[in-house]
C-alpha positions in Angstrom: 43.2 110.8 80.4 40.0 109.3 80.6 40.7 105.7 80.6 40.1 102.9 83.4 43.3 101.1 84.4 42.7 97.1 84.8 45.0 95.8 87.1 45.6 92.3 85.7 46.3 90.0 87.9 49.4 87.3 87.7 51.5 84.9 89.7 55.2 84.8 88.7 53.9 85.3 84.7 51.2 82.7 85.1 47.4 84.2 84.9 44.3 83.0 86.2 41.0 82.7 85.1 40.2 85.6 87.3 42.6 87.6 85.9 41.1 88.4 82.9 37.6 89.4 84.5 39.6 92.5 85.5 39.6 93.4 82.0 35.5 92.4 81.8 34.5 94.2 84.7 36.2 97.7 82.7 34.2 97.0 79.7 31.1 96.8 82.3 32.3 100.4 83.3 32.7 101.6 79.8 29.2 100.6 78.5 28.1 102.8 81.4 29.5 105.4 80.7 32.7 106.1 82.5 35.6 106.5 80.6 36.6 105.8 76.6 39.4 103.4 76.8 41.0 100.3 78.5 44.4 100.1 79.9 45.8 96.8 81.5 48.2 97.4 84.1 51.1 94.7 84.1 53.4 94.1 87.3 56.4 92.8 87.0 58.8 92.1 84.6 58.2 88.2 84.6 54.7 88.8 83.3 56.0 91.1 80.1 54.7 88.2 77.9 50.8 88.3 79.0 50.5 91.6 77.8 50.2 91.2 73.8 47.0 88.7 74.3 44.8 91.4 76.2 44.2 93.1 73.6 41.3 90.4 72.6 40.0 91.0 76.3 39.5 94.5 75.4 42.6 96.6 76.2 43.1 99.5 74.4 46.8 99.4 75.7 48.5 97.6 78.3 51.2 99.3 80.8 54.1 97.3 81.8 55.7 98.5 85.4 59.0 97.6 86.3 60.8 97.7 88.9 63.6 95.7 91.4 61.3 95.0 94.2 58.1 93.9 91.4 60.0 90.0 91.0 57.0 88.4 93.1 53.8 89.6 94.5 54.2 92.5 97.1 51.3 93.6 98.3 52.6 97.1 99.4 54.7 97.5 96.5 51.9 96.9 93.8 49.7 98.7 95.8 52.2 102.2 95.4 53.2 101.2 92.0 49.4 101.9 91.0 49.0 104.7 93.3 52.3 105.8 91.2 50.1 105.6 87.8 46.9 107.1 89.8 48.8 110.7 90.3 50.7 110.1 86.4 47.6 109.3 84.4 44.1 110.6 86.2 42.1 107.7 85.0 38.6 108.1 85.4 38.5 104.7 87.3 41.1 102.4 88.4 39.5 98.2 88.6 41.0 94.9 89.6 39.1 91.7 90.2 37.9 91.2 93.9 39.8 88.5 94.5 42.1 88.1 97.8 45.1 90.1 96.0 43.3 92.1 93.9 41.4 93.4 96.7 44.8 94.0 98.6 46.3 96.2 96.1 43.7 98.6 95.7 43.2 99.1 99.3 47.0 100.0 99.6 46.8 102.1 96.0 43.3 104.0 97.2 44.7 104.7 101.1 48.3 106.1 99.3 46.0 107.9 96.1 43.6 108.9 99.2 40.8 108.2 97.5 38.0 106.0 98.4 37.5 102.0 97.3 34.9 99.9 97.1 35.4 96.3 97.0 33.2 93.2 95.5 31.1 95.3 93.3 28.7 93.4 91.7 26.3 95.6 89.5 26.9 99.4 88.3 23.7 100.8 88.0 23.4 104.0 87.3 27.1 106.8 86.5 27.4 110.4 86.2 30.1 112.8 86.5 32.1 111.9 90.1 29.7 109.9 91.2 28.6 106.0 90.6 25.5 103.7 92.0 26.4 100.8 92.7 25.4 97.2 94.3 28.4 95.5 95.8 28.4 92.1 98.0 28.5 92.2 101.6 29.1 90.7 105.0 30.7 87.7 103.3 28.3 87.5 100.5 25.2 87.1 102.6 23.6 90.5 101.7 23.6 93.4 98.6 24.4 96.8 99.6 22.8 99.8 97.1 25.4 102.3 97.4 26.5 105.6 96.0 30.3 106.3 95.5 31.5 109.7 94.8 34.8 110.1 93.6 37.7 112.1 91.6 38.5 108.6 91.0 36.7 105.6 91.2 38.9 102.5 92.7 36.5 99.7 92.1 36.9 95.4 92.4 34.4 93.7 90.6 33.5 90.0 92.8 35.2 87.0 91.2 33.2 84.9 89.3 30.7 87.5 88.1 32.1 90.4 85.5 32.5 88.1 82.0 36.7 87.4 81.6 36.2 85.7 78.0 37.3 87.8 74.8 35.4 89.4 73.0 34.1 89.0 69.8 34.8 92.4 68.2 38.5 92.5 69.4 39.7 89.5 67.9 42.9 90.1 65.8 43.1 93.5 67.3 46.5 94.8 69.2 47.1 96.9 72.0 49.6 99.7 72.8 52.7 98.7 74.5 54.4 100.7 77.2 56.7 100.0 80.0 56.2 102.3 83.4 59.3 102.3 85.2 58.0 102.6 89.3 59.7 105.0 91.7 58.8 103.0 94.8 60.2 104.2 98.6 62.9 101.9 100.6 60.0 99.9 102.5 57.8 99.5 99.9 58.7 95.4 99.3 58.9 94.8 103.0 56.1 92.3 102.7 56.1 90.3 100.2 56.0 86.4 99.0 59.6 84.6 99.4 58.7 81.2 98.9 55.7 78.5 98.6 54.8 75.5 99.7 52.9 73.4 98.1 50.2 71.7 100.1 48.3 70.0 97.4 48.6 69.7 93.7 46.3 68.2 91.0 42.4 69.1 90.8 42.0 71.2 93.5 38.2 72.3 94.8 39.1 75.6 93.6 40.3 74.4 90.2 37.5 71.6 89.8 35.7 71.4 86.7 33.2 69.2 88.6 32.3 69.1 92.6 30.2 66.5 94.4 29.1 68.3 97.5 27.7 66.7 100.4 26.3 68.6 103.0 23.7 66.8 106.7 22.1 64.7 104.3 25.2 62.4 103.9 24.2 61.2 107.2 28.2 60.6 108.4 31.8 60.7 107.3 31.7 57.0 105.7 28.4 58.2 103.9 30.9 60.3 101.6 32.5 57.2 100.1 29.9 57.6 97.0 30.9 61.3 96.4 34.4 60.0 96.7 33.5 57.6 94.0 31.6 60.2 91.7 34.0 62.7 91.9 36.7 60.5 91.0 35.0 59.2 88.0 34.3 62.2 86.2 37.6 64.1 87.0 36.4 66.5 90.0 36.9 67.1 93.3 34.6 66.5 96.9 33.3 69.5 98.7 31.0 69.7 102.0 29.2 71.6 103.8 29.5 73.7 107.3 27.7 71.8 109.0 29.7 68.3 108.0 32.9 69.9 108.8 31.4 70.7 112.5 30.3 67.2 112.6 34.4 66.7 111.7 32.7 64.1 108.7 35.1 66.1 106.0 38.3 68.7 106.8 37.4 72.3 106.8 39.4 72.3 103.6 36.3 70.6 101.7 34.2 73.7 102.9 32.1 75.6 100.2 30.3 78.7 101.7 30.6 82.1 103.3 33.7 80.7 105.9 35.1 78.4 103.1 35.7 78.5 99.7 34.3 80.2 97.0 34.4 78.1 93.6 32.6 78.2 90.0 33.2 74.9 88.4 31.5 73.8 85.0 28.7 71.4 87.3 28.3 71.8 91.2 26.5 68.6 92.1 24.9 69.5 96.0 23.6 65.8 97.6 21.9 66.6 100.6 22.8 69.9 101.4 19.5 72.7 102.2 20.9 75.5 100.5 21.9 78.0 103.3 22.6 81.3 101.9 25.9 80.7 103.4 26.4 78.0 101.0 25.2 79.6 98.3 27.6 82.1 99.0 30.3 79.5 98.4 28.9 77.9 94.7 26.4 81.1 93.3 29.1 81.3 90.3 28.7 77.3 89.7 27.9 77.6 85.8 25.1 74.4 86.5 24.0 73.3 89.9 22.2 69.5 90.4 20.6 68.9 93.4 20.0 65.9 95.1 17.6 65.8 98.2 15.1 63.8 99.6 13.7 66.9 100.6 11.6 68.9 97.4 11.0 72.4 99.5 14.8 72.1 99.9 16.4 76.0 99.4 18.9 74.3 97.0 16.2 72.2 95.0 14.3 75.6 93.8 17.4 77.2 93.2 19.4 74.3 91.1 19.1 74.0 87.1 18.3 71.0 87.5 16.9 68.5 90.5 16.8 64.2 92.0 14.2 63.9 94.6 15.3 61.1 96.3 18.0 59.0 98.7 21.8 60.2 97.6 23.1 56.7 98.7 20.9 55.2 95.8 21.2 57.7 93.2 25.3 58.1 93.4 25.9 55.0 93.2 23.4 54.1 90.3 24.9 57.1 89.0 28.6 55.7 88.9 27.8 52.1 87.5 25.9 53.4 84.7 29.2 55.9 84.0 31.5 52.7 84.2 29.2 50.8 82.0 28.8 52.9 79.2 32.5 53.2 79.5 33.6 49.7 79.3 
């Protein structure tokens, strides 16, 4: 079958924004000439309710994978199930979004199926029979690698927030053929699995916020973050920071954005006093819009930002917050 299997990630039947990006990645492969159709793979009966909507995102069919051990996330079991599908269906490619889970599942699946796995792809440069020319992210995003993948089945993950996860206009109103696949898993497949959860935070978080107000060395101190916290609160956003801030103890590591912190994709990223080192840019480069506030007009962040204000953030941010309050009153 000349199909692309697209792993649709979920958490106990709940989809995330990145879940749909695997289908966007599959569409990019189709456009490059790989495969002729897209089959979404939904693992676990809890997620059966998600299947009906996937046609709008480009899925021609949906395979719902069932097994008694597929009741919560279990990386080995999910990987084994995907490997079974590879053996049974001989697809042209198998893809996932390059999240922690997506990469973990495909790593298991490719090892079991004994095929190569290329993670965190950002671009399909060209495609021909049995090989692809790719660009992918390496070293935590600090470099881009141009490589060639030679394989009988292409197993790939697409870097999160790179490939469009929105519905396709031409697929509005479309329906996908639904199949159920009863996996035959080994007795040890579910030895690693999620059995319990502890909520560390609730409400708006750094990774889910539509607006992130982030500070760097230019904030000056822990107390200097007060206007950033105030503005983030007014905008319904979250506060982030650069690595130097956490190194200085001004903010906790959980607030760090960057190569060694969190990777985010807000609608608006407000970078305050951040120089814009590549390690930080890796964490926020998927932001839809970037506003830089900095006293240095030559800073890397200023050059990369869509909008920039050159000046003292400790004067600019309070003025912005005051104007927001004035307008709301």
